Every structure is written in structure tokens, then in C-alpha cells.
GUNUFI-669360 format. One record per residue (C-alpha): residue in one letter; z, y, x. Coordinates in steps of 0.1 Angstrom, whole numbers, padded with zeros to 4 digits, always signed. Layout:
aZYX;...
END
This chain:
m-0111+0183+0260;a-0145+0184+0275;d-0162+0173+0238;v-0139+0198+0221;m-0152+0227+0245;g-0186+0214+0240;h-0185+0216+0204;a-0168+0250+0204;g-0197+0260+0226;m-0224+0248+0203;a-0207+0267+0175;a-0206+0299+0194;a-0244+0293+0207;a-0249+0289+0167;v-0231+0321+0157;r-0250+0338+0186;y-0284+0324+0174;l-0278+0336+0138;r-0262+0371+0148;l-0278+0405+0140;a-0317+0408+0153;h-0318+0444+0142;e-0297+0468+0122;a-0314+0480+0090;p-0310+0517+0077;s-0284+0504+0051;e-0262+0491+0080;t-0265+0456+0066;e-0267+0428+0090;s-0300+0406+0094;v-0297+0370+0104;e-0321+0346+0117;v-0331+0315+0101;l-0315+0281+0109;p-0299+0271+0143;r-0319+0251+0164;p-0314+0212+0158;e-0299+0207+0192;l-0269+0230+0184;r-0252+0202+0159;c-0216+0196+0162;v-0217+0160+0159;s-0237+0138+0183;e-0265+0116+0167;d-0246+0085+0182;e-0211+0094+0168;r-0199+0068+0145;a-0186+0081+0111;p-0150+0074+0106;v-0153+0067+0068;d-0181+0055+0046;q-0202+0082+0033;a-0201+0067-0003;e-0164+0064-0003;f-0159+0102+0011;r-0182+0116-0018;r-0162+0094-0043;a-0129+0105-0030;l-0139+0142-0024;g-0155+0143-0061;s-0118+0142-0073;f-0115+0176-0063;a-0126+0200-0094;t-0143+0232-0082;g-0157+0261-0099;v-0196+0267-0096;t-0214+0295-0083;v-0252+0304-0079;v-0257+0321-0046;t-0286+0346-0048;a-0305+0368-0021;p-0334+0395-0025;a-0369+0389-0013;a-0367+0394+0024;n-0407+0403+0026;g-0438+0412+0003;n-0444+0372+0003;d-0410+0360-0010;g-0393+0363-0045;p-0358+0363-0047;a-0339+0332-0035;g-0310+0311-0049;f-0291+0279-0049;a-0261+0263-0071;c-0232+0259-0047;q-0196+0248-0054;s-0184+0250-0020;f-0174+0289-0025;s-0141+0304-0017;s-0121+0337-0009;l-0112+0336+0029;s-0097+0371+0039;l-0082+0399+0019;d-0084+0425+0048;p-0113+0426+0057;p-0124+0412+0025;l-0143+0379+0033;v-0158+0352+0015;v-0170+0319+0024;f-0194+0293+0012;m-0214+0261+0027;v-0249+0252+0028;g-0267+0218+0038;r-0285+0227+0074;a-0316+0208+0054;s-0316+0233+0027;t-0350+0253+0022;t-0334+0281+0005;w-0310+0292+0033;p-0334+0305+0056;r-0345+0328+0031;i-0309+0340+0026;a-0305+0342+0062;r-0337+0365+0066;a-0325+0389+0038;g-0288+0394+0057;v-0273+0396+0021;f-0264+0377-0009;c-0246+0379-0041;v-0222+0352-0055;n-0225+0346-0092;v-0195+0327-0107;l-0209+0305-0136;s-0192+0304-0170;a-0189+0271-0190;g-0218+0278-0212;q-0242+0280-0182;g-0245+0244-0171;e-0285+0245-0175;l-0287+0278-0154;c-0268+0256-0129;r-0291+0227-0133;a-0322+0250-0126;f-0308+0264-0094;a-0298+0231-0081;v-0334+0217-0080;s-0358+0223-0052;g-0396+0236-0053;a-0395+0255-0088;d-0395+0289-0097;k-0357+0291-0103;f-0357+0326-0117;s-0384+0319-0143;g-0368+0330-0178;v-0334+0342-0160;t-0320+0375-0170;y-0307+0393-0140;d-0303+0429-0127;a-0299+0441-0088;a-0264+0440-0074;p-0253+0475-0063;i-0256+0472-0028;s-0274+0444-0017;g-0301+0444-0042;s-0295+0404-0048;p-0300+0391-0081;r-0270+0395-0102;l-0272+0371-0132;a-0264+0378-0166;g-0237+0359-0185;t-0213+0352-0155;l-0178+0355-0151;a-0180+0377-0119;w-0202+0387-0092;i-0195+0391-0054;d-0219+0412-0034;c-0219+0405+0002;t-0234+0411+0037;i-0236+0381+0059;h-0208+0385+0082;a-0208+0354+0106;v-0225+0318+0104;h-0207+0287+0121;t-0221+0251+0126;g-0197+0223+0107;g-0215+0191+0112;d-0244+0187+0085;h-0236+0219+0072;l-0234+0254+0077;i-0203+0278+0071;v-0214+0311+0059;v-0190+0340+0060;g-0200+0374+0039;r-0180+0405+0041;v-0179+0418+0004;n-0195+0451-0004;a-0189+0451-0040;l-0176+0429-0067;g-0168+0427-0105;t-0157+0406-0132;c-0182+0405-0165;d-0160+0385-0193;e-0126+0371-0186;d-0123+0357-0220;k-0150+0331-0211;a-0140+0298-0194;p-0154+0288-0161;l-0181+0261-0154;l-0164+0233-0138;f-0178+0205-0111;h-0157+0171-0111;r-0170+0137-0098;s-0207+0144-0098;r-0208+0161-0131;v-0209+0196-0144;q-0193+0208-0175;g-0218+0215-0199;a-0247+0196-0179;p-0260+0162-0173;s-0246+0144-0142;l-0262+0160-0112;r-0267+0130-0085;s-0295+0142-0068;g-0278+0153-0036;k-0285+0188-0041;i-0253+0204-0056;a-0235+0172-0058;c-0233+0166-0021;p-0202+0156-0001;h-0190+0189+0008;g-0201+0204-0024;a-0227+0225-0012;g-0265+0230-0021;q-0290+0214-0001;e-0321+0226-0016;
END
């Protein structure tokens, strides 16, 4: 019981750490960067119950859609941020909430956290190369990409997608080596309901080469870059 309470306490501390720093005029929440390393829910000496390679192989049997999560520039020195992510899901109808997971080592997440808002772009079957571009680290991911601003957050809304969901960061929870990001939906829309979705299955994205670099093809299905 003590271990359970300890984990719950660490999760609560992580949420408090990532809570609202200040309220912007638009009433969107501003979230601080990453939780401190000591807020891990799994201790460093805990033995993994299953082999990581087997875990990845088994979970790879579950096919998912693919999204690109984007955020506007948080300050004058940053451009927009974005990463490919298939660990996206609806969470609640009332209030309207969605959720995605991101690796704690991600270099893109702190920029999204600083912005306090994000847009989920649901990719279509023909956008495999776009997915590949957003699954790499260190490049100008938006170079040559057509997008406009989502109506509430101003996050990049990518052209040619199936749908978009414009959100404010509602809560952030720790989950082992990932963060669980809950977003409150402020606006959303569909773009082309006749197109098929881009799917991710067994480390492969339909319409793109295999992505086995640990970026999008990670065990929990969330981007690490």
C-alpha cells in the first residue's frame, strides 16, 4: 500500500509541477516543462516484468491511427512545434477531453508544454511521408508543409488531414517512461471524410517505410523526439 500511495503522490506532484503557471488573456492554461527526474513512477531498481522487445512485438499487433500533434511558437525564439504520435485517443464526452502519450525524453514536448495548447492532426493514408518528417528529431519539420492556424490555439493545422482537434492542456500525469497529456477540446472539425486513415501496425506506417528508430515506433506508441 505504501508503494501505491507513493506512486500516487508522485503522480500528483507531477501534475502540480505542470499546472497552470499563469493565466493568459485568452484563458488558456500555461503548463511548465517536464517534471523533475525524481518524479518517476517506477523506481530505477525495479525489475521489468516482461522483456522490452517482446512487449514491443506484442503491442505492435494493435493497429492504430496516426496523428501529428502541433503547437504554436511559445516565444519569439521558437518556431512551431510538432511530432508524430499514434498514442492518441478520445477520453471524455462531457467535458470534451482527449489524451495522448509522449516520451519523457522528448525534446518537442517541453515546447508544447510552454505553449499550453496543441492541435491534433489526424493523418490520411496518403500522408506517410508527412508522418516520417514529423517522426525525426532536429530537422525543420515544417519546411515545405502547408498549414494554417487552428481557430482557438493558433497551433498549426496541417493541410490534407482527415480531422483536427484544437485543445488546451488540461492535465499531465506521469506514466513510467511516458507522460499522459490530457487536452480539453475547444474546437474541432473534419476535412475529407472520403479519405482512408493512415494506420500504424507492426512498426510500419501505411504509405511510408518502416520506422524502427524509436521515434514513433516506441512501445507505447508515442513519439520520443
